[in-house]
N, C-alpha and C positions, 0 to 999 in steps of 0.2 A: 504593420502591426499581421501576425497570424491569425489566421478563425480556425475554429476548430475544424471546419472541415478540409484545410490546405494542411498538405502534407509535401516537405520540399527534399524530395530526393537527390542527393550530392554521386556523382561518378563520372566516370568516362563518355557515356551515354550520349547523345545531345538528342537521342528522340525519345526517353527516356525519363530522362532526368530537367529536373530543374535549372541544374547548374552542373553543367559537364568541363569536360575536359579534352579536348581532339588530339592535343600535343606531346602523350601518356607514351610516347612508343615505348619504354619497358614492360607498359602497362603493372607499374607498380599501386596504379589506385583502380579497383573493382569498377565496377559495367553499372551497379547501382552497392554502390561504397555504404552512404549512411543516409540517413532519414530524420531529418528536425518536427516535430509535432506538435501540438499540442492538446491536453484537455480541459473543459472547464467545466467548473463544477457549478457556479456561477458565476452572474455576468461579473460581479470586482474580484475572483478567483478564477485564476489559470495559470494553470502549469506546464512551463515548457519543456519536451524529453529531444535529448542526441539520442539515436541509437544506430549502433554499428550491425550493418546487414552482411554477416560473413562475410566481411573483407578479406582483402591476399594479405593486407600488413595490419592491421587493426585502424581503429578511431581515437582519437586520445584527447580526453579534454583537460586542459590544464597542467599537460605534460604525463600525465597518468594514462595506462589503457582502459578505458573503457568494452576493448568489444573485439573480437577477433575471430573470421569463421573457424570451425564449419559449425560450429552450436548457436541455438537462437540468442541474441545480448539482450538481453534488458536498458528499458531505454533511462538512461541518465537526467538526473533533471537538474538542467539547469537557472543560473542565477544571475545578475547584473554581471557585465565582466569576465564572466567566463572566456575560455580559448577554448577555441576548436580548434584539433588540428587537422589534418591528410596529408602526410608525410609523403614526398618534400613538394608538394604543390600547392595547400593552400593552409591559410590557415587565419580564420573565422573570428570573432569577438563578439559575443553576444550582446544585446543592449537591451534592457527591458527596464526603461525610465517609470514604470507605474510598477512598481515591484510591492509583492504582498506587506502590509503592516508588519513588525518583526513584535516577538510577544517577547518580550523578557525573562530573565531566569528570574526566581528572587536572589535577594544575598546567602541563604543559606545554599537553595541550590546550587549556586554559584560555586560556592564551595563544596558542596558534596563534588558535582563534577569534575573539581582539579583531582579528584583523589584515582577517579579513574580512569582521566586523561590521556595516557597513554597507551589505553586500549581503546577509547570512544572517543570522539567528540560530540558534541550537542550545536547545532547553530542555532540562532536567533528566526532560524525562519520555519512557522507556524504551522502545519498542515491543517488543523484541525481544532477542535475544542468538544470538550463535551461537560458532565455535568462534573465529572469527579477528578476532570485535570485535561492535559490538553497533547499533542500527537505534534513531535516534534521531526525533522530532518537527521540524518548522523549520520559522521562519517566514521568510518572501522579506522585506526587509528594508522596502523602499520601497511595496508592493503588500499586505501584510502575508497573503499567501496562505500556506497553510499544502501545505510539504514534509515529507519524509522523507533523513535524511540517515543514508545509510549508515557508519559509521566502524569503517575500518577499522587495525587498527593493522602499522607496515611493521617496528618495530624489536624487539628480544630488551633484553632485560637487559643484557644484554652490548656490546648499540652495534650487535652483527652478526648478518646479512639474509645466506643464500647468494643469490646471484644468478637462480637458476633461480627460487624459492620468490618475490622481491622480484618478474621477471618477469611469474610469473601470479597475484601479486595487481594488479599493474597493468591487466594484460590486459584487466580488467573495465570499465572506461574506454576503453579502445582499439576493445571490442566494443560498447559501448550508442554510445557515439560514432556510430556507423554506424549505428543503428538507426530508424527513425522507422515503424512500423505500430499500425495502432487495437488487435489485441492485444498488444502489448509494451511495458509497463510505462513510459513517457516519462521519459527521461533528461533534466536539467535543465544538472548544472553537476558540476566538480569542483576538489577544489582537492585539492594535494599540498602533506607535508611534508616534514624526512627522517624525520620519525617515524610520521606517519599518513597517511594519505588519506579525503579528505571525500568519497561521491558522493551528491551533491542527484540526488532521481525525484518523481514525481508524488507524490500522496495516495492509495492507495485507497481507499475510504470504504465499501465494501461487504464488508467485508473477505475473506477467504480460501475455497478450497473447503471446507475442514475446519471452518469457520464455516458455510458455507452448507448443506453435508450433517446436521451436527450439529440442527441447526435445521429439519430436517426429518425425520417419521417414516417416510417413501420420499420420493427425487425422483421428478415425475412425467417420464414418456419424453420429452414437447418439452422440460423443461429439459436433458433429460442431451444430445438432439442440438442443442440451441443452443451448449450451453456446449463440446460436443467439437464440432463445428463450428469455433468458434474458437480452440481450445487448436489444432487439424490446421492451421488458415490460418498459425495463431501460428507452430509450427513448420516449417512450408510457407514462409514466408521467411524464417527463418532457415538454412536446411538452403541454400533458393536463393544465401542470402550467404556460402554457407561454414563456418557454425557452429555446433554441436554444444553443446546445453547441458547436458546428461549430469548434472544432477542434478534432470528433471521427476517434482513430487511434488505432493500437493494444496497445501502449506502455500506452494506457490509459484506454484500460479495463484490472480489476486486479482480482485474483482470491483469496477469503478470506480465502481460509486454504492448509493444504497441497497439491500439485499436482494429489496424489495420492489416493483425496477420489475421491469416484465413481459417485456423482453428483456434479458437480462443482456449486462453487454459486458466480456467476458472480457481480461484479459493476464496476460502470462506476466514471472515476476520473479526475480530474482536469480542472474545471469552471474557466480558468484564459482568456479562449475567447471567453466566453458562451456573450449571448445577450439575451434583451429580447426585442420583436417585439415595445410594446407598450410605450418602451424609446427609442427608437436608432430607426435611417433611415434606417439600417441593409444594407449600401453600404461599409461598413470597411473588407478592403482587409485585410486578418486573418486566421489563420489557420496553420498545415503544407504543404510544399508546394503537398509532393505524395502524401496525402490523401485530398488534397479539391475537392468539388463537380467544376465542369462544368461551372456551374454561376457563379461563384469563379473568375474567370477569365474573366467573361464579365464587360465590366465598366457600372456603376450606375444603374445596375440589384437589386432590390432588391432583398436582400433573403430572405427565407423563411424554415419552417421547413425541406423541403425534402435536406438541404443542408446536414442534417445530416443522410439520406440512401441513398444520393447518391455519396459520401467520400469512406469508409473503406469495406461497407458491401459487394458491390460487387466486389471488389478482393481477398475476401477471398474463 
């Protein structure tokens, strides 16, 4: 079993790789062709990825290419039984007997998913849960690209939902559609039904800031500067757009690629608690308790963009 600190590099360099092939006379395999790494969120929650390392002829999973040079490729989240191919020499079968427990969709959600299954497929692999729904691994049907689907419940058991609560839940996609910045998790699409909201975004395959911190005894100053600079750039972009995140915390700060890439690309995510001051009175008690800015605990004081600076940034 792989540990979080291990990364298996596969290629044709016997001195630099955990697996190498020395008889590749035609150089069909790159010296560092691909890597397999694990992200540990909790002792019982770990994700194993394979990532192409700018290879010559690409890395394949289940027959579909997941990356090829010269651009940086994101990781592909592996599931038990997946086939990893380095053509024409190798074919690995990934085995993960202790798979994360699935979180089945409801009968209504399954019926809804059939309506758009020619565009997106939602797998039973649950990547996380929250107060209003769950996050699933999804697949773009034509390209087989992995995505993330945030599934938000819009209805209650009695079939009714206050208008203010419905507006708040739908505001997330209204905001995401406006955002295009390298330090914001890219929005792909959204599907709305009377019962559910499906929000599709890119998959961040480097884990979150919590997993990054946990894998290091201490974080180097240079890494801190690289990370914080991108967080501030993402926040500055939001604030120029007139948007306040209001739930910024390490779990919502994601790494786009493998955690072993020298210069990490950071992306802000989860805009379920965001607000637009020109549309809101900005007095709602919202966000994660441990990371709330001091002014959120006062009564009646309107929030400003300062709440995104006063909460987690002064704790890291």
